[in-house]
N, C-alpha and C positions, 0 to 999 in steps of 0.2 A: 536248421534254423529253427528255433523254438516258437511256440505260440507267443509267449511273453514278447520276445523281440519284434514280431510282426505287428503285435498290437501295440507297442509303445512306440515303434518309430513314426508313424503319422502324427500321433498326438503331439510328441516332442517337437517334430519339424513344424507344425502348425503353431505351437506355442512359441517356438524361436522365431518364426516369421512375424507373429503377433507383437512379441517384444520388441524385435528389430524395427518394426513400423512404428510402434509406440514411441521408441527412443529417437527415431528420425523425425518424427512429427513434434516432439518437444525440443529437439535441436533447431528445428526450423523456426519454431514459434519464439524461442530465446534469441535467435539471430534477428528476427523481425523486430522484436522488442528493442533489441541492442541498438538497431539502425534507427529506430524512431526516437530514442533517447539521445543518439549522437546529434540529431537535430536539434534536440531540446536544448543541448548544451550550448548552442550558439545563438540562443534565443536571448531578448533583452530581459532585464530584471523585472519590468512591468508584466510582460507577458508570463514569466514564470510565477509571479505574485498572483495574478488572475487564476492561474492553474491551481495554485496552492501549494508550491514547492519553491525550493531555492536551489541554486547552482550547487551547492554543496550535497543536496539530497540527490540530485541527477548523478552527480559523481559518485556519491555512495551507492547508488543502485548499479551504476556501471561497474563497480568494484566486484560484483557477484560472478561466481563461476559460470562458465559458458553452458551447461545443461540447463541452467536456472533462467527463469524469465526475469530481466531486470525490472521491467515495466510493473510486475506484480509488487516488488519492493518499493517502488517509487510510489505506487498507489497506496500501500499500506503506509508509508510515511506520510504522505499527504493526508490521508483520513486520520491518522494519530494526531497531526497537527491542528486539523479543524476541531477536532474533539477536545483538545486542550484548551484551544482558543475560545469555544464555547462554553467550557467549564469556567474559564476565568471571567468571560462576559457575565455569566449567571451569578457567580460570586461578587462581581462588582455591583450589579443590578440589586442584589440582596443585601449587600453591605450599604448600598445608598439608600434602599428602602428603610434599613434598620435605623440608618443615621438620620433620616428624615422623620422617621417614627419618633425618635428619642427627641429631636428637636421640637416636634409638635407638642409632646407630652410636657417638655419642659416650658413652653410658651403657655400652655393651658394651666399649668400649676402656678406659674408667675401672675398670671391675670386673676386668679380667684383668690 
């Protein structure tokens, strides 16, 4: 037996155990997230709207492969949707403010 093999085997066994443990933990986390989403699929539309997702979002998240956590995908989808809604609301407020300013300037020009 060489010195190289004696030195390498405990490190590779330790690394193998660490990788196996990490994979098992990721698998368990994905399994728990999948079970939680299965309960969401049965929720009514109002509850899903309060959370900020749709039933299609939940189905989309459940279509992910098993080692991946579907709840992370659903969270990403909800955050993206909220950001889009905020951007639309800001644009609507800005457009409304610009339109009211145009109306105010037209009234003041007409008065003078």
